[in-house]
C-alpha positions in Angstrom: -47.9 -6.2 29.6 -49.4 -9.7 30.3 -50.9 -10.5 33.7 -51.7 -13.7 35.1 -54.5 -13.2 37.7 -54.0 -16.6 39.3 -50.5 -16.3 39.7 -50.7 -12.5 40.2 -47.8 -12.3 37.9 -47.0 -10.3 34.9 -44.5 -10.3 31.9 -43.7 -7.3 29.6 -44.8 -8.2 25.8 -41.4 -7.6 24.8 -39.9 -10.3 27.1 -42.2 -13.1 26.0 -40.4 -14.3 23.0 -36.9 -14.5 24.8 -38.9 -16.3 27.8 -40.7 -18.6 25.3 -37.6 -19.7 23.8 -35.8 -20.3 27.1 -38.8 -22.4 28.6 -38.5 -24.3 25.5 -35.1 -25.1 25.4 -34.6 -25.7 29.1 -37.9 -27.4 30.1 -39.8 -28.5 26.9 -42.8 -26.1 27.9 -44.6 -24.3 25.2 -47.5 -22.3 26.8 -45.7 -19.0 26.6 -46.0 -18.9 22.9 -50.0 -19.2 23.2 -50.1 -16.7 26.0 -51.0 -19.1 28.6 -48.9 -18.8 31.8 -46.3 -21.5 32.1 -46.8 -22.2 35.9 -50.6 -22.3 36.2 -52.0 -22.9 32.5 -54.1 -19.7 33.2 -54.8 -17.4 30.1 -52.8 -14.5 30.4 -54.8 -10.9 30.2 -53.5 -8.2 27.8 -53.5 -5.2 30.3 -53.1 -2.9 27.1 -56.5 -4.2 26.0 -58.3 -3.7 29.2 -60.6 -1.0 29.7 -59.5 2.0 31.8 -59.3 1.6 35.3 -59.2 -2.3 35.0 -55.4 -2.3 35.6 -56.1 -1.1 38.9 -56.4 -4.8 40.3 -53.2 -6.1 38.8 -51.5 -3.0 40.0 -53.1 -3.2 43.5 -52.3 -6.8 43.8 -48.7 -6.7 42.8 -48.4 -3.6 45.5 -49.8 -6.1 47.8 -47.2 -9.1 47.0 -44.4 -6.5 47.3 -45.3 -5.3 50.8 -42.8 -7.4 53.4 
């Protein structure tokens, strides 16, 4: 899972290739292939490589956004 700390969004690794192809074809955006957020250009964080406990920030922020 890749996470953008600025946008507080994540994308599953298995969806990156398809999303990258779609963004490239529709809008000419190629940032996703270099693992940069196509919205804000921030470098994605690979949550699989984050030390244990570090992923809590992303999960907590995501829950906060999902609350009405």
